[in-house]
C-alpha positions, 0 to 999 in steps of 0.5 A: 422349671429352671429360672435364674437366679436373680440378684438380691439387693445389698443391704446398707449398713452404714449409720448402724450402731456397731454392737459392744464386745468385750475387750480382748487381752492383747497379744503383748501382754500373753507370756511368749512361753505359753504361746510356744510351749504348746506349739513346740509340743505339738510340733514335736508329735508331728516331726518324730514319726517323719525323722523316724521314717528318714532314720530307716530310709538313710541309714544302712540296713541292719544299723540300730543306730539313732542318727542316719549316719552314714548316709545311704541312699541304697533303698531309694535305689532298690525300691526305684529300680528293682521294686518298679517304683518308677512306673508306679510313680508314673501310673500315679502321676497319670491318675491324679492329673487326670482325676485333677482335670476331670473333676474340676471341670465337671464340678465348674460345670455343675457348680455353676447350674447350682449357683446361678440357676433355680430348678426343682427339687435343687434343694434336695439335689444338694442334700443327695450331694451331701448325703453321698460323703457318708458313703463308704468308698467300699460300698461301691467297688461291687456296682463299679467293678460290674460296670468297668467289667461290662465296659472291658474297662478293668485293668485300665488306668482310665477306670480309676480315674474315673471311679476317683472323679465320681468318687470327688464331683460331689464335694467338689460340686458344692466347694465350686458353688459356694465359690461361684455365689460369692462372685458378684451376680452384676459383673455378668450382666455387665458383661451381657450388656457389653455384648458378651453370651453367657459362656464368654462372660463367665470366661472372661469374668467369673473364671479368673476369679475363680482361681483360688476356688478352683486350686483348692479343689483341683489339689483335693482332688490330686492328693485323694486320687494321689493317695487313694489305695482301695480302688486301684488295688480292686481295678488293676492286676497287672503290676505295670498299671498299679499305683505308688499306695499299691506298690507300697503294700508289695514291700509288706509281706506275712514272713517279713517287712523291708523297713527300709525299703518301705521308709523310701518309698513312703518318701517318694510318695510324700515328696510331690504332694508336700512339693505341690502344697508347698506351692500352691498353700497360699492359694489353698488357705484363700480358696477354702476361706472364700468357699466358706463364706455363704453367699 
């Protein structure tokens, strides 16, 4: 039996004495070198691999200089035209955006049900969602391959989108349910009193407040689908259907590795993700912080 969860009464804490805490050392009293030295060391170890990739991508083939001079963009032109990275890039964009939309929509519906309704075996269902995160994606290859083969979806980008969505849904539903629990239930009740039905109240009142959470969940699904290698490798056999991770794998062989082309392909694969995170950083931090609060 499914019942609606009634809002809990808020506890008033005004007048409760504040608990004495230990006096913390002010930041002004801490020497600056104790702050900047660890951050500088961490930044150095973080940036060295990126500089090494840029070095191989921008310097001419056969050069051993530690400075990319003279700068050449021949490796980027080679992977974009001769190695079909333009096609790989387009396929990755399609898979990433489709996975983002499908995961967000389904997780939003399931998360609302988990947050606003109480039903039998709800705790067991939540536990099953959590336990599904411990299952390696490789174990899903055989059953998913058989399902897609029966549906005649092998060598189709739709099979990768569905597989990525299935893999992302459990965690996304849990996160979305946490975001919805943080929205006061009284806001929906007020909308019902004004004549809205449940869907209209959700669309007008709740959905705008879930923007940070939706951006966090959607970006997480997009980045995972963009970087995931296994599903694209197993379900796509035609080169014109493959994605960027599989395309990077084609640049390596048992005999030799074109380091310049491989580095250029890695930069092409990383730039869209970096741009996305640069624009949604504020929303991403706010969304994950809101989802971490217990409702």
